[in-house]
N, C-alpha and C positions, 0 to 999 in steps of 0.2 A: 653735844646731840640735841636736835630740837625735841620738844615733847612728842611722845607717841601718842596716838588714838586710845591705845590700852596697853596695859602692862602684860607682856607675853609671860607664859608658864613655860620654862625650858627644862629640858632633862638632860644633865650631863652624865654620860654613860662612859665611865672609866673601863675599857676593855682591856687594860694593860696586864700582861701576866704578872708584875710586880705589884699590882695592886696600888695602894696609896703611896708606896715608897720609891718609885720609879721614875724615870724622865717624863713619860707621859704624865703622871700625876702632877709633876711641877708645872707642865705645860698647862693642863687643865686648870690648876690653882691659879695661874696668871690669868686663864680665860675668865675664871669666876670674878677677878677684880674688874673686868670691863663689862661683865654681865650684870652683876649684883646691883648697880645702882639703877639698872633699867628693866629688869625682868626678875619674876620670882623662880627661884632655882631648886631643883632636887638633884642630888647626886647618887648614882648606884655605881658601886664598885663589883665587877663580876667576878673578880679573884677572890673575893672573900670566902673562906670557908663556909661561911654562914650565909651566903648569898642564896635567896630562896630561888625554886625553878621557875621557869617562865610565866606560869599561871599566876605566880604571886607578884610578878613585875606588871602585870596588867593594868593595875590602877594608876601606877606611875606614868606607863607608857601613854595610856588612854587619856589622861587628864592634862598631858604635854601639848603645849602648841608647836612646838619644834624641839630638835635634838641635837646635841653637839656629842659626837662619839670620838673617843680618844683611844689609839691602839699603838703598840710598837710594831716595828718590823721584823719578822722572824722567817728567814729562808724565803723571802721574796713574798711574803704573805703576812696577813693580819694574825693575831694571837689566836690560840687555839680556844680560849674562853669566847671570845667573840664568835669564832666559827660555830661553837655550840649554841650561842644566843641566836645566831642567824639561822641555823637549820631549825631551832625550836620555834622561831617566829614564822617559819614557812606557811603554817596553815592561816595565818593573818594576813598574808600578801593581799593587796588590793582591797584591804577592809578600813574601816574609820580609824583603826589603830594608827595607821600609817598616810592615809590617802590625803594628798596635798599638804603634808606637813613637811616644813623645811628641815633639812638636816646639814649640818656642817660637820667636817671632819678634821682632826688633826692627827698627823701620824708622826710618831718619832722613829728615827732611825740612827745606827751608829755610822754608818758610811754609805750605802747605797740600797736600793731596792724600794724605797719608800714611795717614789711617784707612781709605780705600778701599782702598790697596795692602795693608794689614794684614789687612783683611777677607778680600780675595780670595786671598790668598796663604794663608791658614789653611785657606780651602776648598779650594783646590788640595791643600794638604798631606793634608788629610782624605781626598780623593778618591784620593790615592795609597795611602792604607792607615794614615796615622799617626793619633793621638789627639791633641787639644789639650787640656792641662790647664787649669783655671781661672786666669785672670788670669796668662796665659802669653805676651802678645803687647802690644807698646806702641810708640808713635810719640813719637820725641824729635825736637821741632822748635827750631829756632832763635828762632822766635817766643816758644814757651812758655818757653824758657831766659831769653831777654830779659825776659819779663813777670815772671818770679821776681826779678829783680834789681830792677825798678821797682816791684812792689806783690805781695810775697811773699804777703800774705793773700788777694787776689784771685786768685793764680795757684794755690792749694791744689788746686783742682780739675782742674789740668792735669796730664797725664803729667810727670813729672820724673826726673831721674837715680836718685834714692832708689827709685823704682819699680821700678827694674832688679833690685834686690835680691830683690823678690817674685817676679819673672818666674824669675830663676834658682832660688830656692827651690823654686817649684813643678814647675818642670823636673826638679830633681832628686828631689824627692818622688815624682813620676809615674814617672821612670825606675827608681827603686828600689823602687816598689810599696807605699810607705808611707802616701802620701796625706794627709800633714798640712798642709793648704793655709794659706797666709797671704794676705791681702789688702792692697791699697794704700788709703790714705785715701780716703773716699767722701763728697762733700758732701751730707749727709742734711738740712739745714736751709734753706739758701739756694738750692737749684737751681732753684726757680720764682722767684726775685727778679727783678725787672725790672732790666737792667743797660744797656739802650739809651737 
């Protein structure tokens, strides 16, 4: 990665119900390995019993240049702790807390529902005032990870762990204002092939 104009401050917000022990936490830990060499990181885990209320999160949110938010998928929605966080954040909509700050999203799912969660959450973040950089959200599913183990060629068009590097890169680029975007692999040949 070329040198950045400045080292951005990023907030990793773990909004998983399982806190630091779940699948989302594992993916956010992988994201940290991509982000730590090029950004200053703060991590908050909402599911901790001792997590402070929204007003005490304001300093970390305010000082961040960008956000990486992780959640699981629960009945076609994000976690209840993320819902509570977003409800508490409502009075700050359109303020400097969010306005123009890039936000990336990582959603974990067991089998289905994650893409809807990703799209809706990106919409909420834009409404709060954030910007969504290109290719800055993905869904990592148990089903896709199993597919990679069974037929790596067929699974090439699924989101995979390697795509997390692209999400992190684009978040850093947007937060630093450099905008040297990366893309993940895209199936440009067989996307219309019949597979049923």
